TINU-37531 format. One record per residue: residue in one letter; x, y, z of N, C-alpha, C in turn. Coordinates in pm, whole numbers, padded with zeros to 5 digits, always signed. Atoms other than C-alpha are relative to their C-alpha. Layout:
AXYZXYZXYZ ...
//
This chain:
M-00125+00001+00065+00311-02257+00526-00001+00194-00010 K+00028-00158-00009+00254-01869+00502+00065+00080+00118 N-00056-00040-00146+00307-01803+00871+00131-00087+00054 R-00119+00030-00034+00584-02031+00902+00126+00094-00031 L-00082-00049+00048+00745-01848+00667+00029+00150+00028 R+00049-00136-00074+00622-01496+00834+00129-00025+00090 E-00070+00044-00129+00808-01651+01159+00124-00004-00038 I-00150-00005+00050+01123-01700+00974+00067+00102-00020 F-00047-00136+00018+01174-01389+00864+00003+00065+00039 K-00020-00100-00090+01076-01208+01106+00073-00010+00092 L-00104+00054-00123+01341-01407+01339+00113+00073-00098 K-00131-00007+00044+01588-01333+01082+00019+00153-00017 R+00009-00172-00017+01512-00952+01104+00051+00012+00134 E-00035-00046-00161+01581-00948+01481+00162-00019-00057 Y-00154+00047-00016+01954-01092+01375+00100+00103-00119 F-00062-00074+00114+02022-00898+01038+00019+00158+00006 K-00068-00129+00012+02262-00582+01049+00019+00048-00129 P-00066-00085+00123+02261-00364+00743+00106+00075+00030 S-00088-00131-00009+02563-00171+00653-00059+00093-00038 L+00038-00124+00006+02557+00172+00618-00025+00012-00155 S-00025+00009+00130+02674+00114+00241-00177-00047-00087 D+00124+00087+00057+02349-00133+00179-00086+00129+00008 L+00130-00062-00022+02094+00103+00334+00042+00156-00119 N-00019-00095+00121+02241+00386+00099-00035-00018-00160 N+00007+00099+00096+02230+00152-00192-00162-00003-00028 I+00145-00025-00004+01851+00117-00126-00042+00153-00026 N+00048-00154+00008+01795+00475-00113-00026+00053-00134 Q-00070-00035+00118+01968+00542-00414-00073-00056-00111 N+00126+00085+00106+01770+00270-00617-00117+00021+00007 L+00102-00072-00011+01459+00381-00487-00031+00144-00108 Q+00028-00127+00053+01501+00715-00572+00018+00045-00164 S-00016-00058+00140+01657+00726-00937-00126-00138-00064 L+00093+00059+00054+01379+00455-01009-00150+00105-00016 I+00117-00135-00025+01090+00735-00873+00087+00116-00077 A-00023-00112+00104+01285+00985-01087+00001-00001-00134 F-00023+00045+00153+01332+00791-01413-00125-00036-00031 L+00073+00012+00088+01004+00674-01435-00134+00158+00046 N+00084-00095-00026+00861+01030-01327-00089+00024+00104 F+00103-00021-00068+00638+00972-01022+00028+00126+00066 E-00036-00105-00048+00541+01270-00879-00089+00014+00149 Y+00078+00003-00119+00281+01169-00616+00021-00114+00082 V-00079+00127-00029+00455+00919-00402-00060-00028+00173 M+00033+00045-00111+00277+00724-00110+00160-00098+00061 S-00108+00107-00030+00584+00587+00110-00066-00015+00152 F-00003+00080-00150+00621+00425+00470+00087+00056+00093 S-00074-00034-00102+00719+00535+00848+00040-00157+00005 P-00091+00138-00019+00996+00243+00880+00000-00023+00133 L-00015+00020-00121+00982+00055+01197+00146-00046+00015 P-00115+00044+00001+01309-00046+01349+00056-00102-00074 R-00098+00154+00058+01370-00386+01166-00040+00027-00148 E+00038+00002+00163+01233-00265+00828+00089+00113-00066 V-00101-00102+00042+01430-00054+00573-00023+00129+00022 D+00011-00132-00002+01520+00289+00643+00012+00054-00050 I-00007-00109+00135+01405+00510+00406-00028+00132-00008 K+00052-00146-00010+01392+00815+00591+00087+00070-00103 D-00036-00084+00080+01625+00942+00337-00044+00018-00126 T+00064-00017+00129+01427+00877+00045-00105+00064+00033 N+00190-00024-00070+01072+01000+00251+00095+00183-00022 N-00073-00137-00013+01347+01358+00293-00003+00058-00175 W-00018+00004+00169+01420+01321-00096-00131+00048-00058 I+00162+00000+00087+01042+01280-00224-00040+00125+00099 L+00081-00126-00051+00915+01563+00032+00106+00145-00100 N-00058-00137+00004+01175+01818-00118+00033-00024-00164 S+00044+00015+00167+01110+01711-00521-00103-00040-00038 K+00108+00013+00053+00777+01578-00513-00087-00007+00084 E+00070-00044-00098+00488+01539-00318-00032-00151+00103 L-00015+00102-00091+00476+01292-00029-00102-00003+00075 Y+00100+00031-00049+00195+01091+00132+00068-00120+00086 L-00041+00081-00072+00216+00884+00426-00139-00073+00072 P+00143+00015-00098-00070+00645+00583+00013-00033+00137 K+00056-00013-00118-00242+00614+00855-00073-00113+00049 V+00128+00098-00012-00441+00321+01040-00079+00047+00043 K+00161-00028-00041-00788+00401+01094-00082-00090-00032 Q+00107+00126+00027-01038+00136+01173+00003-00086-00102 E-00018+00138+00074-00891-00162+01028+00047+00044-00115 A+00038-00031+00101-00796+00032+00746+00118+00118-00001 L-00078-00092-00001-00526+00285+00583-00084+00087-00085 D+00053-00113+00054-00571+00611+00522+00111+00087-00016 V-00131-00076+00065-00307+00865+00306-00044+00111+00030 F-00030-00149-00045-00223+01195+00433+00098+00053-00090 K-00144-00076+00037+00015+01457+00253+00051+00054+00099 I-00100-00053-00117+00303+01564+00419+00079+00106-00031 E-00054-00147-00005+00432+01894+00458+00128+00017+00051 N-00121-00015-00069+00712+01859+00700-00001-00131+00087 L-00017+00124-00052+00851+01501+00848+00026+00039+00146 E-00018-00026-00113+00940+01674+01174-00143+00009+00083 K+00139-00056-00084+00568+01855+01281-00075-00070-00061 D+00117+00096+00015+00339+01631+01076-00022-00139+00038 L+00016+00123-00056+00385+01311+01251+00009-00010+00145 E+00015+00052-00133+00330+01141+01562-00006-00163-00003 K+00000+00167-00036+00340+00781+01715-00130-00055-00024 G+00143+00034+00000+00029+00614+01620-00007-00150-00003 S+00022+00127+00016-00086+00266+01565+00131-00113+00004 F-00141+00067+00002+00202+00012+01657+00115+00070+00018 K-00107-00092+00000+00444+00282+01735+00059+00082-00138 I-00024-00045+00143+00451+00374+01404+00002+00148-00004 L+00009-00111+00017+00520+00746+01313-00127+00046-00111 E+00108-00049+00107+00188+00835+01128-00020+00133+00023 P+00060-00146+00013+00051+01162+01005-00100+00070+00105 K+00108-00052-00104-00143+01390+01254-00153-00012-00073 D+00121+00023+00007-00502+01397+01217+00008+00173-00110 S+00016-00111+00088-00460+01779+01099+00076+00032-00134 C-00047-00015+00190-00260+01694+00775-00120-00018-00066 F+00112+00036+00105-00461+01682+00466+00004-00124-00039 Q+00021+00148+00022-00628+01356+00426-00050+00024-00167 S+00018+00032+00130-00640+01242+00040-00033-00090-00025 S+00092+00132+00013-00755+00966-00151+00143-00082-00072 R-00112+00056+00091-00531+00706-00313-00004+00024-00118 G-00009-00008+00136-00630+00794-00634+00060+00128-00048 A-00074-00141-00003-00426+01096-00580+00129-00019-00053 I-00153+00030+00044-00103+00897-00604+00022-00088-00070 N-00067+00064+00078+00077+00746-00846+00090-00117+00005 V-00103+00148-00043+00312+00513-00676+00005-00038+00164 I+00011+00022-00149+00327+00343-00345+00110-00080+00043 I-00111+00074-00062+00648+00217-00168-00066-00088+00096 V+00039+00092-00119+00588-00069+00036+00060-00070+00093 P-00115+00098-00064+00748-00255+00319-00077-00130+00017 G+00070+00123-00047+00718-00581+00414+00147-00107+00057 V-00107+00104-00092+00856-00901+00604+00095-00047-00088 C-00063+00046+00115+00962-01048+00263-00053-00001-00124 F+00126+00011+00128+00877-01070-00106+00099-00101-00088 D+00014+00112+00089+00900-01342-00366+00088+00038-00139 E-00078-00028+00164+01114-01351-00719-00108+00047-00114 N+00070-00059+00114+00784-01262-00848-00106+00111+00030 G+00043-00128-00063+00703-00948-00668-00076-00019+00055 Y+00086+00022-00095+00469-01091-00429+00046+00025+00115 R-00023-00059-00145+00504-00925-00019-00082-00125+00057 L+00075+00051-00139+00424-01123+00307+00049+00120+00092 G-00002-00127-00095+00360-00865+00555-00022-00083+00139 F+00047+00031-00146+00262-00889+00919-00112-00060+00026 G+00127+00065-00002-00063-01062+00836-00109+00079+00038 R+00115-00065-00023-00272-00801+00917-00125+00065-00092 G+00039-00016+00145-00365-00725+00540-00069+00155-00007 Y+00003-00162+00017-00367-00344+00588+00036+00050-00159 Y-00020+00032+00142-00186-00335+00250-00056-00039-00124 D+00106+00053+00086-00372-00576+00071-00127+00061-00005 K+00163-00061+00029-00695-00423+00115+00044+00137-00098 F-00009-00129+00054-00549-00067+00037+00068-00017-00129 L-00041+00039+00153-00354-00198-00303-00094-00040-00077 D+00122+00075+00092-00659-00402-00420-00067+00123-00033 G+00066-00067+00076-00756-00236-00711+00035+00144-00044 F-00072-00115+00023-00487+00064-00696+00023-00019-00136 L+00017-00008+00131-00428+00177-01054+00169+00052-00007 G-00139-00095+00039-00059+00335-00999+00104-00127+00051 A-00083+00093-00056+00249+00141-00922+00040-00013+00104 K-00043+00059-00138+00383-00061-00660+00131-00056+00033 I-00120-00003+00013+00737-00061-00553+00030-00081+00170 G-00025+00066-00142+00797-00315-00259+00174+00033+00029 V-00180-00063-00027+01159-00222-00063+00009-00144+00108 C-00033+00090-00102+01371-00502+00100+00106-00040-00015 F-00093+00024+00046+01708-00617+00153+00034-00155-00084 E-00016+00101+00092+01838-00889-00066-00034-00123+00103 E+00027+00154-00075+01856-01150+00254-00128-00027+00024 F+00147+00036-00001+01475-01099+00247-00059-00006-00136 L+00078+00058+00118+01384-01207-00112+00017-00171+00009 T+00015+00163-00005+01279-01588-00132-00056-00039-00130 S+00065+00069+00131+01170-01823-00406-00142+00037-00012 D+00127+00012-00009+00805-01803-00307-00042-00006+00121 I+00100-00030-00094+00567-01665-00061-00138-00077-00013 Y+00127+00059+00010+00289-01876-00164-00134+00072+00010 P+00096-00058-00014+00062-01613-00258-00155-00054-00030 E+00135+00019-00026-00316-01634-00223-00086+00105-00098 K+00123-00124+00093-00624-01430-00418+00011+00100+00031 H-00027-00119-00077-00578-01158-00208+00130+00088-00006 D-00129-00059-00016-00217-01120-00219+00001+00118-00152 I-00036-00109+00144-00098-00809-00479+00154+00007-00017 Q-00137+00015+00037+00194-00824-00662+00032+00151-00054 M-00064-00137+00025+00420-00539-00707+00085+00001-00136 D-00039-00028+00140+00534-00378-01021+00167-00020+00010 F-00156+00002-00002+00926-00331-00894+00029-00064+00139 V-00066+00052-00101+01115-00485-00607+00150+00096+00041 V-00142-00068+00049+01412-00249-00509+00050-00087+00135 T-00112+00002-00061+01717-00366-00303+00131+00071-00022 E-00125-00088+00041+02049-00248-00231+00066-00076-00127 K-00074+00081+00068+02164-00472-00498-00045+00020-00156 A+00062+00020+00158+01916-00442-00806-00189+00069+00011 I+00171-00070-00019+01567-00269-00875-00038-00141-00123 Y+00043+00105+00089+01379-00570-01017-00163+00010-00111 A+00130-00051+00079+01076-00515-01251-00072-00150-00055 Q+00091+00167+00002+00797-00816-01219-00045+00025-00151 K+00106+00026+00117+00621-00945-01522-00153-00046+00053 K+00113+00016-00029+00256-00975-01451-00058-00140+00001 N+00075+00127-00014+00091-01291-01360-00156-00007-00039 
//
């Protein structure tokens, strides 16, 4: 069921064209949440072409907080502190901009919030990713806040979470910030 749902939403992504206003609203909502909850050590992500473009938020974090980005290494995510978004990144796994090895490698324990991409999210804050499990493994046991980010079009009633799926604390869209009650 999850594989079918993943394929449907991946196809939907191919044809979805967000407005500039919707992108601005997501970035504003994300920044407002991070500021309101006073998160200082933020792990974000470099967006793929069909993911929510949160480059504005990454720049805002870099200028007001500490920004960390993941890098795929040996089938896992490692986390690195970013000082300069232009100089510290290079094309890595899956053609995603990732931190260079020369960046300071940190631990997930240094982070108090993670912004998480996804193919879609359900109304309970569960995420459907691309199926490789990088984020599920990384988030397992993570004690900080988890923020999923997507457009309203990519919210669904149920992704049929399994035991290894991690619930987000918040899901941010262009229309709202959804706080999740823990299951």
